[in-house]
C-alpha positions as CSV (number, residue, x, y, z in Angstrom):
1,M,13.9,48.9,5.3
2,L,13.9,45.5,5.5
3,N,16.4,43.8,3.4
4,N,15.4,41.2,1.4
5,K,17.8,38.8,1.9
6,N,16.5,38.9,5.1
7,H,12.9,39.0,4.2
8,A,13.0,35.8,2.0
9,Q,15.4,33.6,4.9
10,A,12.0,34.5,6.9
11,G,9.5,33.3,4.7
12,Q,12.0,30.1,4.3
13,N,12.2,29.5,8.0
14,I,8.5,29.9,8.4
15,F,7.6,27.5,5.7
16,M,10.2,25.1,6.6
17,S,8.9,25.3,10.6
18,S,6.1,24.6,8.8
19,V,6.0,21.7,7.3
20,V,8.4,20.1,9.8
21,G,5.3,20.3,12.3
22,L,2.6,19.9,9.7
23,A,5.0,16.5,8.9
24,N,4.9,15.4,12.7
25,T,1.1,16.0,13.3
26,V,0.5,13.8,10.0
27,A,3.1,11.3,11.2
28,V,1.5,11.3,14.8
29,I,-2.0,10.1,13.3
30,V,0.2,7.6,10.4
31,T,1.6,5.8,13.6
32,F,-1.5,6.1,15.0
33,F,-3.7,3.5,13.1
34,G,-1.0,1.6,11.4
35,A,1.4,1.6,13.7
36,P,-0.6,-1.6,15.7
37,E,-1.6,-3.2,12.2
38,L,1.9,-3.7,10.8
39,W,2.3,-5.4,13.9
40,R,-0.5,-7.4,13.8
41,R,0.1,-8.7,9.4
42,T,3.9,-9.3,11.2
43,V,3.9,-9.9,14.9
44,G,3.7,-14.3,14.2
45,Y,7.0,-14.0,11.8
46,V,8.3,-12.7,14.5
47,R,7.4,-14.5,17.7
48,E,8.0,-17.7,15.0
49,F,11.5,-16.1,13.9
50,T,12.2,-15.9,18.3
51,Y,10.8,-18.6,18.7
52,Q,13.1,-21.4,16.3
53,M,15.9,-18.8,17.2
54,N,16.2,-17.8,21.1
55,G,13.1,-20.6,22.6
56,P,10.1,-19.5,24.6
57,A,11.1,-17.5,27.4
58,W,12.2,-14.4,24.6
59,V,9.1,-14.5,22.2
60,D,6.7,-11.8,24.7
61,I,9.7,-10.1,24.9
62,A,10.1,-9.7,20.9
63,S,6.3,-9.1,20.7
64,I,6.6,-6.2,23.3
65,A,10.2,-5.0,21.6
66,W,8.7,-4.6,18.1
67,F,5.1,-2.9,19.0
68,G,8.1,-0.5,19.4
69,I,9.9,-0.7,16.5
70,C,6.9,-0.8,14.3
71,I,6.1,2.0,16.1
72,F,9.3,3.5,15.0
73,L,9.4,2.7,11.3
74,V,5.7,4.0,10.7
75,F,6.8,7.1,12.8
76,F,9.7,8.4,10.6
77,I,8.9,6.6,7.2
78,S,5.1,9.3,7.6
79,R,7.6,11.7,8.6
80,A,10.2,11.5,5.7
81,S,7.7,11.1,2.4
82,V,5.3,13.5,3.9
83,G,8.1,15.9,4.8
84,T,9.7,15.0,1.5
85,A,5.8,15.1,-0.1
86,L,5.3,19.3,1.1
87,I,8.4,20.5,0.6
88,F,8.1,18.9,-3.7
89,G,4.9,21.0,-3.4
90,G,4.9,23.7,-2.0
91,L,8.2,24.6,-3.9
92,A,6.7,24.1,-7.7
93,I,3.8,26.3,-6.3
94,V,6.4,28.9,-5.3
95,T,7.7,28.6,-8.8
96,R,5.0,28.2,-10.6
97,F,3.8,31.9,-9.6
98,M,7.2,33.0,-9.6
């Protein structure tokens, strides 16, 4: 016979791995659509700041680096948000039926 503790732990592991997988998938989709838009709206400020602080030689490098930063910002913020929402939503559903 299965121990109830082991069975519950296995269920939690499946739930958490599903939450992580879904959060990563949604974060990739949000990043695909959101990062270019964030970059487009903010790159002017970054280029101007870089030009004033470091000169014209660094403007293109800063623009490319800023695009990478935008990708990471959107991905990790969306993954944390979706993961948190799924965990709290899952816990709310579980406690409702218990």
